[in-house]
C-alpha positions as CSV (number, residue, x, y, z in Angstrom):
1,M,-25.0,23.7,22.4
2,S,-22.9,24.4,19.4
3,N,-21.8,22.1,16.1
4,F,-19.6,19.4,16.9
5,L,-18.1,16.2,15.6
6,Y,-19.0,13.4,18.1
7,D,-16.2,12.2,20.2
8,G,-16.7,8.4,18.8
9,A,-16.2,10.0,15.5
10,R,-13.0,11.8,16.0
11,A,-11.6,8.5,16.8
12,R,-13.4,6.4,13.9
13,L,-12.2,8.9,11.4
14,L,-8.5,8.9,12.7
15,K,-8.5,4.8,12.6
16,A,-10.6,5.0,8.9
17,D,-13.4,3.1,10.9
18,I,-15.5,5.7,9.0
19,D,-15.1,5.7,5.1
20,W,-16.8,8.6,3.9
21,E,-16.6,7.2,0.3
22,A,-17.5,3.6,1.0
23,D,-20.1,3.7,4.0
24,D,-23.7,4.2,4.1
25,I,-23.9,8.0,5.6
26,R,-27.3,8.7,6.7
27,A,-29.0,12.0,8.4
28,W,-31.9,12.9,10.6
29,L,-33.5,16.1,11.3
30,V,-34.2,16.5,15.2
31,R,-35.8,18.3,17.9
32,T,-33.5,19.5,20.6
33,N,-34.4,21.0,24.0
34,Q,-33.6,24.6,23.3
35,M,-37.1,26.1,24.0
36,A,-38.0,23.9,26.8
37,E,-39.9,21.4,24.4
38,T,-41.0,17.8,25.3
39,N,-39.8,14.8,23.7
40,Y,-36.2,15.8,22.3
41,Y,-32.8,14.8,21.9
42,T,-30.1,16.2,24.4
43,P,-26.9,16.6,22.5
44,D,-24.0,15.3,24.1
45,P,-20.4,14.9,22.1
46,A,-19.9,11.7,24.3
47,H,-23.0,9.7,22.5
48,E,-21.4,7.0,20.4
49,F,-24.5,5.7,18.6
50,A,-27.5,6.5,16.7
51,V,-29.8,4.6,19.1
52,S,-29.0,7.6,21.7
53,I,-31.1,9.5,19.3
54,S,-33.6,7.2,18.1
55,G,-34.5,5.9,21.7
56,T,-35.5,9.7,22.8
57,T,-39.3,9.9,22.1
58,A,-40.0,12.2,19.2
59,G,-36.4,13.3,19.0
60,V,-36.3,12.3,15.4
61,V,-38.4,14.6,13.4
62,A,-37.7,13.4,10.0
63,G,-35.8,11.0,8.4
64,G,-37.6,7.8,9.2
65,A,-36.3,5.0,11.5
66,N,-33.0,4.5,10.1
67,G,-32.4,8.2,8.8
68,L,-32.1,9.4,5.4
69,S,-29.3,8.0,2.9
70,L,-27.2,10.9,1.4
71,T,-26.6,10.7,-2.5
72,W,-23.4,11.6,-3.4
73,V,-22.3,14.7,-5.9
74,S,-19.6,12.5,-7.6
75,T,-20.6,9.1,-9.1
76,P,-19.2,6.7,-8.1
77,T,-17.3,8.4,-5.3
78,K,-18.4,10.7,-3.0
79,V,-16.6,14.2,-2.9
80,T,-13.6,14.6,-0.3
81,A,-11.5,17.3,-1.9
82,L,-9.5,19.4,0.1
83,G,-10.5,17.5,3.2
84,A,-14.3,18.9,3.3
85,A,-16.9,16.0,3.1
86,D,-19.6,16.8,0.3
87,A,-22.9,15.4,-1.2
88,D,-26.1,16.5,-2.6
89,D,-28.4,18.5,-0.8
90,V,-30.9,16.3,1.3
91,T,-34.9,16.6,0.8
92,F,-36.8,15.3,3.8
93,T,-40.3,14.9,2.3
94,S,-43.9,15.7,3.9
95,V,-42.4,16.8,7.4
96,G,-45.2,16.8,10.0
97,A,-46.8,20.3,10.3
98,G,-45.9,21.8,13.8
99,L,-42.9,19.9,14.2
100,I,-39.7,22.0,15.4
101,V,-36.4,20.8,13.8
102,R,-33.7,22.3,15.9
103,A,-30.7,20.4,14.4
104,Y,-29.4,17.5,12.2
105,V,-27.2,14.6,12.8
106,L,-25.3,12.6,10.5
107,F,-24.3,8.9,11.3
108,K,-22.6,5.8,9.5
109,Y,-25.5,3.3,9.3
110,T,-24.5,-0.3,9.7
111,G,-27.8,-2.0,9.6
112,S,-28.4,-1.7,13.6
113,L,-29.0,1.5,15.3
114,A,-27.1,0.2,18.2
115,T,-24.1,-0.2,16.3
116,S,-24.4,2.7,13.9
117,P,-21.9,5.5,14.9
118,L,-23.0,9.1,15.1
119,I,-20.5,11.6,13.2
120,L,-21.8,15.2,13.2
121,F,-24.4,17.2,15.4
122,V,-25.4,20.7,13.6
123,D,-27.8,23.0,15.5
124,Q,-26.1,26.2,14.1
125,A,-26.6,26.9,10.7
126,T,-28.4,29.3,8.1
127,G,-32.2,28.2,8.6
128,L,-32.3,26.5,11.8
129,S,-34.5,26.4,13.6
130,I,-37.4,25.3,11.3
131,T,-40.9,24.8,12.0
132,A,-42.4,22.3,9.7
133,N,-45.5,23.1,7.6
134,G,-46.3,19.6,6.2
135,G,-44.2,20.0,3.1
136,N,-40.7,19.1,2.5
137,I,-37.5,20.6,4.1
138,I,-34.2,20.7,2.0
139,L,-30.8,20.3,4.1
140,A,-28.7,22.3,1.7
141,W,-25.1,21.9,2.3
142,D,-22.3,24.9,2.0
143,D,-21.0,25.6,-1.5
144,G,-18.0,27.1,-0.1
145,D,-14.8,25.5,1.5
146,N,-16.3,23.8,4.2
147,K,-19.1,21.8,2.3
148,I,-20.5,19.5,5.0
149,F,-17.8,19.6,7.3
150,R,-14.1,19.9,7.2
151,P,-12.9,17.7,10.2
């Protein structure tokens, strides 16, 4: 698979139902089925809500049950300069040794994973895949023009 915005996210962004500056955007590190592993998330652009990922046994490798909130480069507002979303790099602490991170996912957290819309799936980026060693994994966003993503 390759990187994509979820179909529902495209519609929500166009209708201003996802507000990058005001909403609680969160991240997960996930395992996919790229190497015939067990307990993984099968990415699908048609998946709409975060429960599609959290419902897969051990699909979420790091970020906790409800994801890890992104913090923002520019306080009090998030950076959206030139149409590119940006945030501070994200540190996932003490990721279990031996767990394999194949991708990351961003979603808008609403308080319930059943209604938290998925935004972005990335499995092709510098540093992916990662076999955790029990330490931290830092998700470092692009410092170039595209930042996290440019819709």
